[in-house]
N, C-alpha and C positions, 0 to 999 in steps of 0.2 A: 463933340463927342458921341453924341446922340446920332447924328446926321452921320458920321462913319462908321457906326454899328448897324445902324438902317442900310446902309449902301453895301457894305458887307453878307449884312443877311439877304438884300436883294441879290447880291451877285450870286451868292451861293444855290438861292431859291432857283436863278435864273439856270445854275450850271448842273444841279442834280438830273435832270434829262440827260446832259452827254455823259455826267459820271455813273449812271444807272445804265447808260448804253455802254459805256466801255466795260463795265463789270461784266455784263451778259456775254460782251464780247471775251473776257478773258476766260468766262467761265465755260463757254462755248467753246473757245479754243483748247482748253485744258480737255474737255469731253473729247473734240474732235481727235485731239493728239493721241489719248488712251484708246480711243476706239481704232486709230489709225495706226497704232504699234500692233493690236490685237489683227488687223486686216491686214498688214504686211506679214506677221508670221503664216498666216494661215495661207496666203498668195504664194511666200517662199516653200511653202511646205507642198501645195496643190504644184509648183513648178517641178520640184524635185521629185514628186511621185509620177507629173507624166513622163519627166524626161528618164526616170529608171524605168519606167514600164515599154518607153520606145527603144530601150537598152544602150541607152546613151552612153559612153565612158563617162566613169566616176569623177575623174580629174575635171574634164568638161562640165559637169554637174556644179560640182564644186564651185567652179570659178564662176559660173552662172548666176548662180544662187546667192554668190559673195557679192559680184556686179548687179544684181536686181535690187539688192537688199539697200545698198548705199544710194542707188537711183530713186527708190521708192520714197525713203528719208528726206532726199533732198526734195522731192514731189510733196512730201508733205509738208515740210517746213514753208515751201514757197506759197503752198495753199493757205498756210493759215496767218504768213505775214501779209496775205494780200487782203485779209479779214479787218488789218487794223489802217485799213486806208493806204499801206504801201503799194505803189504802182508795179506791175508786171515789168516794166522797164527799170524801175530801180533795183528790183532784186535782181533782174538779170546783170544789170551793171555790177551790182554787189557780188553778184557770184563769181561774173567775170574777172574783177580784177580781184579777187581774193584766189581764184584760180591761176591766175598769174602769178601772183606772191606765193602760192603755196608750189606751183609749177619751177621757181628760181629756186625756192628755199630747199625743195624736197629732188632733186634732180635725179639723186638715186632711187625714191621711191617711184618716178616713172618709169625707169628703166628697169626695176624690178616687175610693173605692171605689164611693160612692153617684154619681159623676158618671160612672164606667166602664158602670154598671148602666142609667142613663140612656141614655147614647148606644148601648147594644146593644140597648135596646128600643126607643128610638123612631129609630134608625137615621138620623143626619142624613149619617153617611158610613161607609164601608167601606173594608176593606183593600185599597190598589189605589187609590183616589181621592185626586183632587189637591184639594186645601183650603187657603184662607188663613183667616187667623184674625183677622178684621177687627179693626183698631184698634191690631194689635201690629206693627211694622214688621219685615219679614223672617221672619215667622210662619209660612212655607207651605211645601208640598211634599207628597209621595207619602204616603198613610198606608201603614207598613209594618208595624205592629204595635200591636195594643189590647189592652194589659194590663190587672191589676185596678186600677190606682191611674193609668197613665201610657199615655200614646199618642206613639207614636213616627214620626217623620216623617223621611222623605229629601229632600232640596233636589234642585236640579237640578245643582248640582256636588257630588252627593254627601256633602256632610254630613248628621248626622242630629241631629233635633229633638226632644228630649223635653217633652213639655206635661204638665203635672198634668191628669187627667180634670176633675176639680172645675171648674179654669178655664175647659177646654174646651165643657163642660156648659153655663156660665153665660156663653158668648162668641157673637156672633153670628160664623157659619162660613159661608163663601163653596164650595159643593162644585162645583169648576171641571168636574170632568170625570163627574157624575152621568149627566148627558143625553147622547144619541149624537150630537145634532148641537148646534153652535153658531154663531151668526151673527159673520160676519165683516162689519167697519165700519171701512173705510179711507178717510182725507181726506188731499187733496194739494193745494198750493195753485198756479195759476197767475196770470200777469201778467196786468193789463189790458189789454195790448196783443194775448195771444193770442185765437185763435179759441175761444170755449166751447163751442160745437156740434162742431167738429174734437176739442177733446179730452175731450169726452164719447163720442165715436164711436170714441175710440181705447180708452178703460176698456172701452165696452161690449163690442167686439172683443177685449180681453184677457179678459173674463170667458167669454166664450162659446167661448174656447180653453182654458179650464181645466179640465181634467177630474175634479177633484174638487168641483167647484160643484155643487150640485143647483141644476138648471136647471130641474126642474118647480114649485120651490117661488120665492117671490116673490125678483127681482134688480134692485133699484134703484139706478141712477145719475142722481146729482142735483146741484145748487148750493148748498151748504151754507150758505155765508156770503159777502158782501162785506167783506172784511174791509182794513184799512187801506192793506195793501201788496200784496194778492192777492186773486183771485176762488177761494173754497176749495170745490172739489168734492170728492164724496165717494161712494162705493157701498156697499151691503150685499146679503150673501149668505149662504146658508147653506152649512156645510162639515163633514166629520166633525170629531168633536171630536179626536181623536187626530192629526188633519193640519191644526189649526187654524195652527198656526205656520210650517211649511213652505210651505205656500199663503201667507200672510201676506206672509212673506219674500221667497218668489219674486216673487209681484205687484209688492211694491214695487219690486224691482230691474228688472222687466219695464217699468213704468211709466215709471221715470228713461229706461233707452235708448229706449222707444218715443217719448218726449214729444222727449228730442234729436233723434231721427231725424225728428221731425216738425216740429220748430221750434217748438212749445211750451216758453215760458220757465217755470221755476220759481223765483220770485224769492226772495231773500232781505231781510229786515228792512236798511233802509238811510234814511239822512235828507239829503233834498236842504234844499241851503240858497242861499237867493237873495240876492245883494247887489245893492242899489239905491246909484246916486250922488246924494246928496241935493244936492250942490253943484251940481247942474245942469250 
C-alpha cells in the first residue's frame, strides 16, 4: 500500500510541470481569446470607417464586415488550437470536414450567401432604397441592412422584414426609389352631366399651382375612359420621388374641394330601377 502511494506521489510530482504548463496554456489562451475579441472588434470598426471614407456602398460595407468577422474568429480559434499541440493539418482537416458537413446540411444557407454576393455585384437595390418583392404580399419596405445571408427591410409602420438573400436574388424586385423622378398618375370620375372642359381646366390649374410638379416635362390632362356611371378624367406629371405621396394626397384633396366649389359632381356607383305599368 505504501509502495502504491509512493508511486502515485512520484507520478504526480513528475506530472506537475506538465499540469502547470497546461494550466499556463489555458490561462494564456483565455487572455488571447479576450484580447483577440477586442482586436477583432477594433479591426471591424477600422474596416468600416475606411470603407465609408472611400464612399463604398453601404450594403458592401455591411457584407464585407460580416464576412471579415467570421474569418477573423476562425483565425483566432485556429491560432489558439495550435497552442495545445494540435497541428495545422489536423485543424485544417477538421475545418474541411466540418465545412463539408455544414454545406450538405445548410444548402439553403449557401444559396443565401451566393444570393448576397449576387446582390452586391449586380446591385438591384442598395441600402436606403424602397423595394417591393413582387409576388409576395406585404414584402416591401426600405432596405436597412444587407448581411451575408439576409436582407432587412423596414416597413412604413416601422416593422422589420428579414428576407433570405437567395429568395431575393431569384425574385422579381421593384425598386421604387432608384430614380430621382417618378410619374404621378391620378384618375377621377365625374358625372356625365358635368362639363368635361371645365373639369379639365380645373385639373390643369391645380397642376400649374403645384410647386413640386416638373413643369418643363410632359404634363397631360385627358379623358381616360367613358365608364358606366362616370367619365374618367386623368392626368400625368413628373414629381420628385421623395415627394410622390405628399403631392398625390394633396392633389386628391384639392381636386375634391375644387370640384365641389365649381359644381363638378363626382358620382358613385348606383343602380337605377325603372318600373312600368304593364296593365295599361
